[in-house]
N, C-alpha and C positions, 0 to 999 in steps of 0.2 A: 753254730747257731746257738745262742742261750735259751735255757729251758727256763722259762717260764712258773709252770704249774705241771704237778705230775696229778693233782687232785685238785677240786674246788673245795669252797669251804665250807659247804656242806655235807658235803660225802665222807667222811673220815669217821671210824666208830671202833669198836673195842677187837672187830677184827682183822683192825692195821694197826694193832698194839706193836711195838717194837721195830718197826716198816722207818724208812731214811723217807722222806717227802719232800717235795717242793711246793709250795703257797706265794701267789699273791693277790695282793689286795688292798685296803685301805685301813688304814690304823683307825678302827672307829673308837675305842678307848681304851687310857692307859690308866693303870692303877702300879703305883709301888708298896709291896708289903712288904718291908723292913728289911730293901733291899732287893726284892727279887720282883721284876716286874712281869706282872702281867697284862698281854695286847690284845683284845678279841679284834681279830681280823676279818673283814669283813670284804665278801667280793658280792656280785649279782646272785649268786646261789644261796649266802647265809655267811655265819659265825662259827671262829674258828678260835678257841684258844688258846695265846701264845705265852712260852712263860721262857724268861730268860735271866739264868740267875748270873752273879757276879763273875763267877769264874768263867763265864760264855767270854771270847775274845774279840766279841762283837756287841759287849754290852754298853760301854763306855757310847759308841754309835745308837744305838734304842735307847741311850738314855734322851737323844735326842729328837727322839721321834713328838710327833706334835698330831694331833687331831687332822683325819683324810691325809695325812702326805702318804705316798701311794706306795709300799716297799714288797719285796721277796725277800722270805725266810726259808730255809734249807735245817730240819731238824727232825729230830725220832717221835716218834708217838709213845706216851705214855696212857694211864689208864689213870682215871683220877678215883680219889678215895669215895669211900661209898657215899661218906657227908658231905662231897662237894660235889658230888654229880650233879648237874642243871638240867630238867627234865624240859626247858622252854626253851632248848636247844637240839637240833639233831644230832651236832656232834657233843653234846655235855656229858657224855661220860669220857671221852679223852680230853689231851691238852698236847702240845705240842712243844716239845723242850727245842728250843735252838742250837743249833748250831753255829751259822753264819744267816748272818743279815745284809739286806741291800737298799740301800732308799734308789728309787727308781725315778721320785718324784718328787720336790715339795709342796708343800701347801703355805698362802702364805695366811695372813688371818682371816678367818671364816667370816661374812658377812652375816649369816643366819645358820642357826644352830642342825648339824644332820645326827647328830643323836637324840632319839626321844620326838615329839608327835609334840613339841610348844609350839602355840599360837605365836605366830610372825606377821609382820606387816606385808600387804598381798602385794604393796608395789614391791618390796623387796626379793618375795619370793617369787615373783616374774623376771624380774631384774636378773635371778640369780637362777634362774627354773632350772638347771644343770646340777647345781647343787642342791636346790631341791627334789628332784629326781632320786635322790641318794635317801632319802627318808624314805624308812621300810611302809610309814601306810602307802603314801604318794608311789612309791616301786611298785607294791604290791595292784594297786589299782590299773598299771599300765599293762604288768603280767596278764592280770585279768582282762582286761579290753583286747590285748591280743590273742589269748585265749578264745574269749566269746568268737571274734571276727573270724579265726580260724574254724570253730564248730559253725558258724553260720554257712559258709563257705561248703561245707562236707556236708549241712543239713539239705541246702541245696539242691548242691550235684547227685544229691541221694536219691532229690525227688524230682529228677527230671530236667530241669534248669540245666542253662547254660549261661555261662557268663562271657557279658562282652562291653567292652569298654566304651564310652561315649566321648564327643569332644570337650574341650575345656574351655577353648574361643570358639562362642556362637553368637548370635544374635539375643537382642535384647526380646524379655519372654514377661508377661504381666504374672508373676508368681505369687504379689501379696507384700512386694518388697522391692526396695530399691536396688538396683543393679550397681555393679560395678564393675566398670568400665575399663576397657585396655583399648589406648591409642593403635592406629594402625601404622607403620612405616610403608609399607608398602602402596597402601590407599591413603594418599594425604586425607585429612579431614575427617577420616571415617572412623570408630569404632566397633570392637569385638566388643561381647557382655561377656563375662566368668558365668556359668549357668544358674540358673537357682534350683534346678533341679535339670536332670534329663528328660521331663518329662516329653515334648515331641519328639527326641530321639528315641526313646525305647518304643512311645508308639506304632515311629516309621520302622524299628525294626521288624515288630506285628507283620506292617501292612511289606514289608519284606520277605514274610514267609515264614520267618523263623516263631516257633511254639510258646516257647518258654525264656525268657529272660529272668536275668538276675545282673546285679552288680555292687559294691561297696564303691557308694558315689559319693566322690567331695560333692557340696554344697554351698554354693559363696551369697550371701544373703547382707548387703548392708543395712541390718536392722540395731533397734535400738537393745541393749543387753539385757538381759534377765540372768536370777539363779541359774534359770533351766535353760538359756539359749543363750549361743557365741553369739559375737555383735558380727563376725565375720564370717566363717566357712565352719562347717560340722562335715559331718556324713550318712548316709543314712544306708538301708538296706532296699535298694530300688527293683521290683516284681511288675513284670508283667507279663500275662499272657492272654492269648488269643482261646476266642469259642468257650467265653465264660460267664455263667451269670453271677453276681454279686454272692451268692450262698456260695459257689464254687471258691469264690478267691478267697473267701473269710474261712473255709473249710484247709482250704489250701496251707495257709500260714500261719493257722491254730497251733498244728502239731510241731511247726519248726520254733516259736516262740513257748509252748509248753514245755519243748526241749530244754533251750538257751536255760530258761527262768528255774527249773526243775534240777539241771546241772549243777547253775553257776547262785544261785540264793541263797546259799547257807540256809542256816537253820529254818529258814521260811519256807511255808508250804503255799504252791501252786494252787488256788480254786480253780477246781472243776469247772463250776457253771459259770459260764461267757455270756452272760444278759445281753440278747439285742433292747436296746431302747430308742426310741424315738427321739429328735435332738430335742421336740418340742418337751415331751416327760422328762428328757435331761434338764431343762433349763428350770421347769416346773418343782422338780424334786429337789433338786440340788444346786441350782441358779446357774449352772455354768455346763457347757457340752466336753467337761473331762471330770467328770465326778469319781471322788476316792470315794466306792463303795464298803471300803475297810470300818465306814462310822454307819450306822443305822437308819442316820436320822432323815426322815423325808418330810419335806415343807409341802403344805398344800396350799391352798385357795381359801380361805371362808368370809369373803367379800359378801356373800347371802345373808349370814350371819349379822354382820354389821350395817347393813344396806338401811335399814330400820330400827337401829340398835338404841337410839337416843343418846351413841356417844357422837357429839359433834366433827371431833377431828375425821375421824375415819368414813363417816354419813356425806359430810362435804368432800373430803376427797372421792368419794364413787358417784359424787354428781356430776364430774369430769370426765368425759369420754376416753374408755381406755385405760382406766385406771380398776386397782383392786389392790386386797388386801389378801397378805401372803402369813401362814403361820409359821413358826418353825419349834417344833415339839424339842424340848430339854427333858429326854428322862432322868429321873435321878436328880433334876436343878430344883426341885421344890422349897426353895429358900430365899428370904428375904436379900441376905446378904449373898447369894448367887444371882440373885434376879439384879442387886445394887451392880455387881462388877460388871453385869454384861449390860447394865446402860451404860457404866464409866468406861469399857469399850467399844464400844456403839459411838461415844462421842470422842473418844479418842484418835476416832475414823472419819468424824467431821458432820456427824449426825445428831441430831437434838437428844436419841437416844431411843428407847425403844419401850411401845405397851410390854406389859407382861400379867402374865395370870399364873397363879400355883396354886397347885391344890393340896390341903393338909386336914388331918383327921381333929375335926372337933365337937365333944360328946359324941362318940361315935359317927359319927357321918361324917360326909366328905364337902370339905368346904374351898369353897374358891376363893382367891384372898390376891388382893394386889387393887390399884385403884381403880384398875380398868375393871376388874372384876364387878367393884363396886357401880362404875357407871352402866354398865349394861344387866347389871342382875343376873340371878341366880339361872335362870329357864337358859339363857345363851350361852353362860359360863358354861353351864352342862352340856348344852349342846355342842361347842369344840370340843370338850375332853371328849365325850363320846367319838365324833368325826376324828379324830385323833390318838383313841383308843391311847389315853394317859388314864393315869393313876395318881392315889397319895405317893406323893413324893414328888410327883413330877411337875414340869412348868413348861409356859411358851413363851414365846414372846413375837411380836406381830412388827410387820415392816408391811405400810401404805404407800400409791402412788403409782407411776406409769411402770411399767415390771422396768422397762429399760435403765430407769434410774434407779433402782434398788438389788437390781439383778447381783451384779457384784458384788456388793457388800454382802449377800442373802448367802452367796454361797463364803464368804468370808467367813460369817459367823456363824453358818453350818458346822463348819469346820473347827471353827472358834470351842463352838459348846463342846462336840465330839471330843474334841482331846482334854477340855479340862473336865470334862467329867468321867474321862480315861473310857468313850466307850468304842474309843477306834483298836482294831484287831492288828497291834502291830508286827504281829507274824505271819501274814500271809502278802503275798501279792493278788491282788483283788483286780480280774479286768471286768470291762463291759465294751460292747461293740455299743457306737454310738450310729444311728442311721438318720435317713431322711434329712437330708439337712434340707432346706429352703438353698435353689440353684439362685435367688438374687435378694439383696436386700438396699434398701431405702437410706440416703444421707440425710438425716435428719435435718440438717443446715441448707443443700441445696434442691433436695426432693430429688435427687438423682439416680438411677436406679442402676446398679451394678452386680458382678457377680461379687456372692460373698462365699465360695469354694472356688474351687477347679477349675477355670471356665473350659475345660473341654468334656465334662460330664456328662453321659445321658441325663436329660431330664425323663423324667419318669411319664410312662404317659408321647413318650417319644414328639414328635413335631404338634401336634394337635392339642398336646396342654401347653404347648407353648402361644397358644391363642386365649387364655386365662389372666388373671392378674398375674404378674411375674411375683408378687409377695408371698402367693398361693402356690407355685412352683415348687413342688419337688425334685432332687436330684438321685439318682442311684450312685448316693455319697457316703463314704463311713469311717468313721473313724478309732480308733483302740483306744480306750483310754484304760492306765492302770497306778493303781495308788494317787490319784489326784492330778496324772502327766498325762498329757496324749501324746501316746507311744507311737502310733500308725496312724495316715492319713490315706486313703485311697477312692477309687470309683472306675464304675464301670463307663468308659469311654463313648461317646460323641463320634459313632462311625460312619454318621449319614451327612453327608455335603451338605444340603440345604435346610436340613437341623441345626446343622452348625451354625451358618449364614443365619436361620431366624433366632437364635438363643444370642448370636450377637448381636443381632440387630437392639434386642430389647432392653440391651446395656449400652447402646449408644453409637453401635460401628457399623459401619458402612461393610458391602459386600468388598468394595476396593480396600479399605482398611485393613479388613481381616485378610484377602491375600495378599495385602504386601506383607504387615506384621509375619505371618506364619506361613510365610508360603510352602516351605516342606509339606505340611502337614496337609494345608491345604489341596496340595498336589495329589498328597499320598490318599486322600479323601476321594480323587476322580478315579482310581485304578483298582475298583474292589477292595475296599478293607475289609478284611474280617473284624465281627465283633471282639471289641476286646476290655482288658480292664487289667487292674491291675493297684498298685500303691505301693508304701514307703515306710520306715520303721527307721527313726531316728537313734543311728546307733550310740549316739553319744549319752542321749538319755536316758536309755536302756542301760547303759552300765554304769549309769548313775544310782537310777536303781537298785540294781546287783549290788553295788559297792557299797550302798547304804548313804551315798554322801549326799547331801545338799544345796552344794553347788557344781553345776558342770564343768566345772575348771579345773576339779580335782580329780577326772577322769580324762582332760584332755592333755595329748603331751607338753604341748607348749600354746598353749593360750594365749590369746589376747586380754587385754585389761579394759576397764570398763568403759572406755574412752575409743576400744578400736585398735589398741597401742602394743605395736610389739619392744616393750624394752629392751629384751634381751639384745634382740636384731636392730635398733633404732628404726621399727618401722613405723607410720608412713615416714620417709624422710623427701628433702626436697629433690627435686632431680636437677642435675647440672644444665647451664645452656647450651654448651653443645647435644645432650639429648633433646633439649627443649625442641631445638632446631633441627631435629635430625625427623624428628615426629612435626614441626611445622607446627608445633604447640606453644600457647605465650600464657602466660599464668597471671590472672588479673588480682593483687593486691585490693582487696577491703581494710575498711576501716572497724575494727572492733571493738 
């Protein structure tokens, strides 16, 4: 039987000098120095420099080698001269002089470069993902992913959790996205759904008497893609616990997450304080429920100052119900040039602009500058400065109207200001628990009430709270934000049958509908379910943060493109007529 290697391409050191070795791998790079060939041979583990001189009987063979050919070499390990050592390689002190070399497989001309980290069209990268994975950066990301998942499993086992698997084919469930449906051959005209999450199953595991469950769970959601979200499937660390409060869940998962980020986060520090921030305060201060706390900017409401300010634009806005004026501080942004740049930014985002004030020193005194300062006068400008704790050299920007109309932009503007003024601490992972989420939200167009978060969450105050205005009801729901991303989401579950029926009734579901759609969990609630709660942590997003990548596709082995297509495997594809007949399905062509 042929021996392909005695060592990996990262193993050889000065201690191996004069040994005869066998290496196999890919031709990473070829250099011809005066008739002597130098080949960087690469495998999964690293690179070793191979030397083939003209006296070698296989020199003529090696001359034909091209990038990414797969080869085998037999040779003798030699030490490099002191001036030729490559400190960037673990094998940089040695090289292997070839005695014989063999072509294992050849490669055609490459559709994308493997050597180096050059930018290349994403469609090409995804079509030839197997080649893209040979590139060092992406290859390392996948190794990081493997290590993180292994560590997560060990940490969960170490704190007493058991790993169980849940079904992949199940019933449709309202998790906030569209289901992927799978037709049943044995039950004509009926469909399974791929699970958006193992939500009901993990609750039923608690009802089955198990105390602590976890799973590295695949989840399937037919969603629009984003840079931090896959359009088809993703993996999460799924957790559920019995006889716990919200505080118990948070205290259990925090050390696990801290361990992973400390171990794999490189030079970045994990901030020790993870503040609890209410949903309402998060929206007020940061404009979103996943704040980036590396940015110190906190927004504030300044409506009272503008209500009788004489500035007609804002005072007229405030005459309408449900409106407010929000201030975005900009420490260090106190120049007309910066304020003009921010106005241009707002206009590019579709706004007419933003009002602003900046403070400077004039004749030894603090002077409020800008058109808005002239409109409202020194007294009110000074009120704003003191409320926001601003100084000379600082600025503030204003947005007005109904919060729902400008909140998303205010969050982006806050981040933009923080980055432009170098206020963001890029050397840390900053976490925050967002709690007290509203149970319900109102559709602005239809006026209908629906769940705003997980529908199986326990309302704060139990069934009595469900007699109040639905929009005032808060749930035992919590998210974990990290550096501007939602990393984890969870809740204490509604384990009381009548409370469950009442909660769904407020969202327009009858008892019969709930019993039919969620048969398993409703039946479980009839037979002594324990109080329980849990959470799910997005593994892909966590690894994206650890790898310092801006796109989640850089940490997924075989991702889809923006249209939810697998260009490498040509999926989705059209089924054959035979397959459709077997499933009793007909495809209706639609006009494009």
